[in-house]
SELOLO-752017 format. One record per residue (C-alpha): residue in three letters; x, y, z; residue number from 1. Coordinates in steps of 0.5 Angstrom, whole numbers, padded with zeros to 4 digits. Example, Ala and Ser with C-alpha at 12.3 -4.5 7.8 and 13.67 -1.06 7.14 Angstrom:
BEGIN
+--------+-------+-------+-------+-----+
! residu !     u !     v !     w ! num !
+--------+-------+-------+-------+-----+
!    ALA !  0025 ! -0009 !  0016 !   1 !
!    SER !  0027 ! -0002 !  0014 !   2 !
+--------+-------+-------+-------+-----+
! end
This chain:
BEGIN
+--------+-------+-------+-------+-----+
! residu !     u !     v !     w ! num !
+--------+-------+-------+-------+-----+
!    MET !  0034 ! -0034 !  0014 !   1 !
!    TYR !  0030 ! -0038 !  0008 !   2 !
!    ASP !  0033 ! -0044 !  0010 !   3 !
!    ASP !  0031 ! -0044 !  0017 !   4 !
!    PHE !  0024 ! -0041 !  0014 !   5 !
!    SER !  0023 ! -0046 !  0009 !   6 !
!    ALA !  0019 ! -0052 !  0013 !   7 !
!    ASP !  0014 ! -0046 !  0015 !   8 !
!    TYR !  0013 ! -0042 !  0009 !   9 !
!    ASP !  0007 ! -0046 !  0006 !  10 !
!    ARG !  0004 ! -0045 !  0013 !  11 !
!    PHE !  0005 ! -0038 !  0012 !  12 !
!    VAL !  0003 ! -0037 !  0005 !  13 !
!    ASP ! -0005 ! -0038 !  0003 !  14 !
!    TRP ! -0003 ! -0041 ! -0003 !  15 !
!    PRO ! -0010 ! -0043 ! -0006 !  16 !
!    GLY ! -0012 ! -0035 ! -0005 !  17 !
!    ARG ! -0006 ! -0033 ! -0007 !  18 !
!    LEU ! -0006 ! -0037 ! -0014 !  19 !
!    ALA ! -0013 ! -0035 ! -0015 !  20 !
!    ALA ! -0011 ! -0028 ! -0014 !  21 !
!    GLU ! -0005 ! -0028 ! -0018 !  22 !
!    LEU ! -0005 ! -0033 ! -0024 !  23 !
!    PRO ! -0010 ! -0029 ! -0028 !  24 !
!    PHE ! -0006 ! -0023 ! -0029 !  25 !
!    ILE !  0001 ! -0028 ! -0030 !  26 !
!    GLU ! -0002 ! -0032 ! -0035 !  27 !
!    ARG ! -0005 ! -0025 ! -0039 !  28 !
!    GLN !  0002 ! -0023 ! -0039 !  29 !
!    LEU !  0005 ! -0030 ! -0041 !  30 !
!    GLN !  0000 ! -0030 ! -0047 !  31 !
!    GLU !  0002 ! -0023 ! -0049 !  32 !
!    VAL !  0009 ! -0026 ! -0051 !  33 !
!    ARG !  0006 ! -0033 ! -0053 !  34 !
!    ALA !  0010 ! -0036 ! -0047 !  35 !
!    ARG !  0011 ! -0043 ! -0047 !  36 !
!    ARG !  0018 ! -0044 ! -0043 !  37 !
!    VAL !  0018 ! -0040 ! -0036 !  38 !
!    LEU !  0024 ! -0039 ! -0031 !  39 !
!    ASP !  0021 ! -0038 ! -0024 !  40 !
!    ALA !  0027 ! -0034 ! -0021 !  41 !
!    ALA !  0027 ! -0034 ! -0013 !  42 !
!    CYS !  0022 ! -0039 ! -0013 !  43 !
!    GLY !  0021 ! -0041 ! -0006 !  44 !
!    THR !  0017 ! -0047 ! -0005 !  45 !
!    GLY !  0015 ! -0048 ! -0012 !  46 !
!    MET !  0008 ! -0046 ! -0012 !  47 !
!    HIS !  0008 ! -0041 ! -0018 !  48 !
!    ALA !  0012 ! -0046 ! -0022 !  49 !
!    LEU !  0008 ! -0052 ! -0020 !  50 !
!    ALA !  0001 ! -0048 ! -0022 !  51 !
!    LEU !  0004 ! -0046 ! -0029 !  52 !
!    ALA !  0006 ! -0053 ! -0030 !  53 !
!    ARG ! -0001 ! -0056 ! -0029 !  54 !
!    ARG ! -0003 ! -0051 ! -0034 !  55 !
!    GLY !  0002 ! -0053 ! -0040 !  56 !
!    TYR !  0008 ! -0049 ! -0039 !  57 !
!    VAL !  0015 ! -0052 ! -0039 !  58 !
!    VAL !  0018 ! -0049 ! -0032 !  59 !
!    VAL !  0024 ! -0049 ! -0029 !  60 !
!    GLY !  0025 ! -0046 ! -0022 !  61 !
!    THR !  0031 ! -0043 ! -0018 !  62 !
!    ASP !  0032 ! -0041 ! -0011 !  63 !
!    LEU !  0039 ! -0039 ! -0007 !  64 !
!    SER !  0036 ! -0043 ! -0001 !  65 !
!    LEU !  0037 ! -0050 ! -0001 !  66 !
!    GLY !  0032 ! -0051 !  0004 !  67 !
!    MET !  0027 ! -0048 ! -0001 !  68 !
!    ILE !  0029 ! -0052 ! -0007 !  69 !
!    GLU !  0028 ! -0058 ! -0003 !  70 !
!    ARG !  0021 ! -0056 ! -0001 !  71 !
!    ALA !  0020 ! -0055 ! -0008 !  72 !
!    ARG !  0022 ! -0062 ! -0010 !  73 !
!    ALA !  0018 ! -0065 ! -0005 !  74 !
!    ASN !  0012 ! -0061 ! -0007 !  75 !
!    ALA !  0013 ! -0063 ! -0014 !  76 !
!    ALA !  0013 ! -0070 ! -0012 !  77 !
!    THR !  0007 ! -0070 ! -0008 !  78 !
!    ALA !  0003 ! -0066 ! -0013 !  79 !
!    GLY !  0006 ! -0071 ! -0019 !  80 !
!    VAL !  0008 ! -0065 ! -0023 !  81 !
!    ASP !  0014 ! -0065 ! -0027 !  82 !
!    VAL !  0018 ! -0059 ! -0026 !  83 !
!    GLN !  0026 ! -0058 ! -0025 !  84 !
!    PHE !  0028 ! -0054 ! -0019 !  85 !
!    GLU !  0036 ! -0052 ! -0018 !  86 !
!    VAL !  0039 ! -0048 ! -0013 !  87 !
!    ALA !  0042 ! -0042 ! -0016 !  88 !
!    GLY !  0042 ! -0035 ! -0014 !  89 !
!    PHE !  0041 ! -0028 ! -0018 !  90 !
!    GLY !  0048 ! -0028 ! -0023 !  91 !
!    GLU !  0048 ! -0035 ! -0024 !  92 !
!    LEU !  0041 ! -0037 ! -0027 !  93 !
!    SER !  0043 ! -0037 ! -0034 !  94 !
!    VAL !  0049 ! -0042 ! -0033 !  95 !
!    ARG !  0045 ! -0046 ! -0028 !  96 !
!    ALA !  0038 ! -0046 ! -0032 !  97 !
!    GLY !  0040 ! -0044 ! -0039 !  98 !
!    ALA !  0037 ! -0039 ! -0044 !  99 !
!    GLY !  0032 ! -0038 ! -0049 ! 100 !
!    PHE !  0026 ! -0038 ! -0044 ! 101 !
!    ASP !  0020 ! -0034 ! -0046 ! 102 !
!    ALA !  0019 ! -0031 ! -0039 ! 103 !
!    VAL !  0022 ! -0030 ! -0033 ! 104 !
!    LEU !  0018 ! -0029 ! -0026 ! 105 !
!    CYS !  0021 ! -0026 ! -0020 ! 106 !
!    LEU !  0016 ! -0026 ! -0015 ! 107 !
!    GLY !  0015 ! -0025 ! -0008 ! 108 !
!    ASN !  0019 ! -0019 ! -0006 ! 109 !
!    SER !  0026 ! -0023 ! -0008 ! 110 !
!    LEU !  0029 ! -0018 ! -0012 ! 111 !
!    PRO !  0031 ! -0013 ! -0006 ! 112 !
!    HIS !  0035 ! -0018 ! -0003 ! 113 !
!    VAL !  0041 ! -0015 ! -0008 ! 114 !
!    LEU !  0044 ! -0010 ! -0004 ! 115 !
!    ALA !  0048 ! -0006 ! -0009 ! 116 !
!    SER !  0048 ! -0003 ! -0016 ! 117 !
!    ASP !  0053 ! -0007 ! -0019 ! 118 !
!    GLU !  0049 ! -0013 ! -0016 ! 119 !
!    LEU !  0043 ! -0011 ! -0019 ! 120 !
!    THR !  0046 ! -0010 ! -0026 ! 121 !
!    SER !  0049 ! -0017 ! -0025 ! 122 !
!    ALA !  0042 ! -0020 ! -0024 ! 123 !
!    LEU !  0038 ! -0016 ! -0029 ! 124 !
!    ALA !  0044 ! -0018 ! -0034 ! 125 !
!    ASP !  0043 ! -0025 ! -0032 ! 126 !
!    PHE !  0035 ! -0025 ! -0033 ! 127 !
!    ALA !  0036 ! -0022 ! -0040 ! 128 !
!    ALA !  0041 ! -0028 ! -0041 ! 129 !
!    CYS !  0036 ! -0033 ! -0040 ! 130 !
!    LEU !  0031 ! -0030 ! -0044 ! 131 !
!    ARG !  0030 ! -0030 ! -0052 ! 132 !
!    PRO !  0029 ! -0023 ! -0055 ! 133 !
!    GLY !  0023 ! -0020 ! -0054 ! 134 !
!    GLY !  0022 ! -0025 ! -0048 ! 135 !
!    LEU !  0018 ! -0022 ! -0042 ! 136 !
!    LEU !  0021 ! -0021 ! -0035 ! 137 !
!    LEU !  0015 ! -0020 ! -0029 ! 138 !
!    ALA !  0018 ! -0018 ! -0022 ! 139 !
!    GLN !  0014 ! -0017 ! -0016 ! 140 !
!    ASN !  0016 ! -0012 ! -0010 ! 141 !
!    ARG !  0014 ! -0009 ! -0005 ! 142 !
!    ASN !  0012 ! -0001 ! -0006 ! 143 !
!    PHE !  0018 !  0001 ! -0003 ! 144 !
!    ASP !  0016 !  0009 ! -0005 ! 145 !
!    ALA !  0010 !  0008 !  0000 ! 146 !
!    VAL !  0014 !  0004 !  0005 ! 147 !
!    LEU !  0020 !  0009 !  0006 ! 148 !
!    GLU !  0015 !  0016 !  0005 ! 149 !
!    ARG !  0010 !  0013 !  0011 ! 150 !
!    GLY !  0016 !  0009 !  0015 ! 151 !
!    GLU !  0011 !  0003 !  0015 ! 152 !
!    ARG !  0015 ! -0001 !  0019 ! 153 !
!    TRP !  0010 ! -0007 !  0021 ! 154 !
!    MET !  0006 ! -0012 !  0016 ! 155 !
!    GLU !  0000 ! -0015 !  0017 ! 156 !
!    PRO !  0001 ! -0022 !  0022 ! 157 !
!    GLN ! -0001 ! -0028 !  0019 ! 158 !
!    SER ! -0003 ! -0034 !  0022 ! 159 !
!    TYR ! -0004 ! -0042 !  0021 ! 160 !
!    ARG ! -0008 ! -0048 !  0024 ! 161 !
!    GLU ! -0006 ! -0055 !  0023 ! 162 !
!    GLY ! -0010 ! -0059 !  0028 ! 163 !
!    GLU ! -0009 ! -0057 !  0035 ! 164 !
!    ALA ! -0002 ! -0054 !  0033 ! 165 !
!    GLU ! -0002 ! -0046 !  0031 ! 166 !
!    TRP !  0003 ! -0041 !  0028 ! 167 !
!    ILE !  0003 ! -0034 !  0028 ! 168 !
!    PHE !  0008 ! -0030 !  0023 ! 169 !
!    VAL !  0010 ! -0023 !  0025 ! 170 !
!    ARG !  0014 ! -0019 !  0020 ! 171 !
!    PHE !  0017 ! -0012 !  0021 ! 172 !
!    TYR !  0023 ! -0007 !  0018 ! 173 !
!    ASP !  0028 ! -0004 !  0022 ! 174 !
!    PHE !  0030 !  0002 !  0018 ! 175 !
!    GLU !  0038 !  0003 !  0017 ! 176 !
!    PRO !  0042 !  0009 !  0017 ! 177 !
!    GLY !  0045 !  0008 !  0010 ! 178 !
!    GLY !  0038 !  0007 !  0007 ! 179 !
!    MET !  0038 ! -0001 !  0007 ! 180 !
!    LEU !  0032 ! -0005 !  0011 ! 181 !
!    THR !  0033 ! -0010 !  0016 ! 182 !
!    PHE !  0027 ! -0015 !  0015 ! 183 !
!    ASN !  0025 ! -0019 !  0021 ! 184 !
!    LEU !  0021 ! -0025 !  0022 ! 185 !
!    VAL !  0018 ! -0027 !  0028 ! 186 !
!    THR !  0015 ! -0034 !  0028 ! 187 !
!    LEU !  0011 ! -0036 !  0034 ! 188 !
!    GLN !  0009 ! -0044 !  0035 ! 189 !
!    ARG !  0004 ! -0048 !  0039 ! 190 !
!    ARG !  0004 ! -0055 !  0038 ! 191 !
!    SER ! -0002 ! -0056 !  0041 ! 192 !
!    SER ! -0007 ! -0052 !  0045 ! 193 !
!    SER ! -0007 ! -0056 !  0052 ! 194 !
!    ARG ! -0005 ! -0062 !  0055 ! 195 !
!    PRO ! -0006 ! -0066 !  0062 ! 196 !
!    SER ! -0003 ! -0063 !  0068 ! 197 !
!    PRO !  0000 ! -0067 !  0074 ! 198 !
!    ASP ! -0006 ! -0065 !  0078 ! 199 !
!    GLY ! -0011 ! -0068 !  0073 ! 200 !
!    GLY ! -0013 ! -0061 !  0070 ! 201 !
!    GLU ! -0011 ! -0058 !  0063 ! 202 !
!    GLU ! -0004 ! -0054 !  0062 ! 203 !
!    VAL ! -0004 ! -0050 !  0056 ! 204 !
!    GLU !  0003 ! -0051 !  0053 ! 205 !
!    ARG !  0007 ! -0045 !  0052 ! 206 !
!    TRP !  0009 ! -0041 !  0045 ! 207 !
!    SER !  0016 ! -0042 !  0042 ! 208 !
!    GLN !  0019 ! -0037 !  0038 ! 209 !
!    ARG !  0024 ! -0036 !  0033 ! 210 !
!    VAL !  0027 ! -0030 !  0030 ! 211 !
!    THR !  0030 ! -0029 !  0023 ! 212 !
!    ALA !  0033 ! -0023 !  0019 ! 213 !
!    THR !  0036 ! -0021 !  0013 ! 214 !
!    ARG !  0038 ! -0014 !  0009 ! 215 !
!    LEU !  0034 ! -0011 !  0004 ! 216 !
!    TRP !  0035 ! -0006 ! -0001 ! 217 !
!    PRO !  0028 ! -0002 ! -0001 ! 218 !
!    LEU !  0028 ! -0001 ! -0009 ! 219 !
!    ARG !  0024 !  0005 ! -0011 ! 220 !
!    GLN !  0020 !  0005 ! -0018 ! 221 !
!    ARG !  0025 !  0010 ! -0021 ! 222 !
!    GLU !  0031 !  0006 ! -0019 ! 223 !
!    LEU !  0029 !  0000 ! -0022 ! 224 !
!    THR !  0026 !  0002 ! -0028 ! 225 !
!    ALA !  0032 !  0006 ! -0030 ! 226 !
!    ALA !  0036 !  0000 ! -0028 ! 227 !
!    LEU !  0032 ! -0004 ! -0033 ! 228 !
!    VAL !  0033 !  0001 ! -0039 ! 229 !
!    GLU !  0040 !  0000 ! -0038 ! 230 !
!    ALA !  0040 ! -0007 ! -0038 ! 231 !
!    ASP !  0037 ! -0007 ! -0045 ! 232 !
!    PHE !  0030 ! -0008 ! -0043 ! 233 !
!    GLN !  0024 ! -0004 ! -0047 ! 234 !
!    GLU !  0020 !  0001 ! -0043 ! 235 !
!    PRO !  0018 ! -0002 ! -0037 ! 236 !
!    ILE !  0010 ! -0002 ! -0035 ! 237 !
!    CYS !  0009 ! -0001 ! -0028 ! 238 !
!    TRP !  0003 ! -0004 ! -0024 ! 239 !
!    GLY !  0000 ! -0003 ! -0017 ! 240 !
!    ASP ! -0002 ! -0011 ! -0015 ! 241 !
!    MET ! -0002 ! -0018 ! -0019 ! 242 !
!    GLN ! -0009 ! -0016 ! -0021 ! 243 !
!    GLY ! -0007 ! -0011 ! -0026 ! 244 !
!    ALA ! -0009 ! -0004 ! -0022 ! 245 !
!    PRO ! -0005 !  0002 ! -0024 ! 246 !
!    PHE !  0001 !  0004 ! -0020 ! 247 !
!    ASP !  0000 !  0009 ! -0015 ! 248 !
!    PRO !  0007 !  0011 ! -0011 ! 249 !
!    GLY !  0004 !  0013 ! -0005 ! 250 !
!    ARG ! -0002 !  0008 ! -0004 ! 251 !
!    SER !  0000 !  0001 ! -0008 ! 252 !
!    ALA !  0002 ! -0005 ! -0004 ! 253 !
!    ASN !  0006 ! -0007 ! -0009 ! 254 !
!    LEU !  0011 ! -0005 ! -0015 ! 255 !
!    VAL !  0009 ! -0010 ! -0021 ! 256 !
!    ILE !  0014 ! -0009 ! -0027 ! 257 !
!    THR !  0013 ! -0012 ! -0034 ! 258 !
!    ALA !  0019 ! -0011 ! -0039 ! 259 !
!    GLN !  0021 ! -0015 ! -0045 ! 260 !
!    ARG !  0028 ! -0016 ! -0047 ! 261 !
!    MET !  0030 ! -0012 ! -0053 ! 262 !
!    GLY !  0033 ! -0015 ! -0060 ! 263 !
+--------+-------+-------+-------+-----+
! end
């Protein structure tokens, strides 16, 4: 899914708005542990990693998707920012990216892509192996407590314009009988608003469409906090968004967790 989506991901996300909203909270958390070296796990197209590198952090970005990493490297080259990007999934980060990081970020609802408890255990152990003792894990997920309780299937559409070209992104869940979700992404694209028709008038171009999907484990707060404690992280702190609002299981849009590695 993400290889297919990598070309459009930076159109889908309003990066100036998102970074302006999230970076103050991220930097407060990093400063509390005096972080200098940061691993951005599941970094996507690398925009958080690049923004932190501009602020003086030494950053490594990893993602399982080769398409996303290629886009991240291109973004780094365009920006003239030095960030190491590597293809690596959860469970192999410490081998590919190394250890001794002051902080690991796992943003953008990435952790729910693990689909079983043993995969979650492996991923959290891998995060811990990447961190120095006392190092920080910051994870951002959807608040699946609210999604599941309300049956929230649809997410707000996103749109983007570039000259005469236009994109609309529609996201929704299918609720599977076993408790998993299928996350569906519909990309609608129109390259230009109009073109000359054979009779000399204007012919509006038709939309093209692409549908991709992937499965998610809708991790609830209690499941993730219990797994973190089992993985030798200190008592996790839960937030409701990337601005530091308190977590409300019934109302918060996000489940943001910070936890430090013991030792």
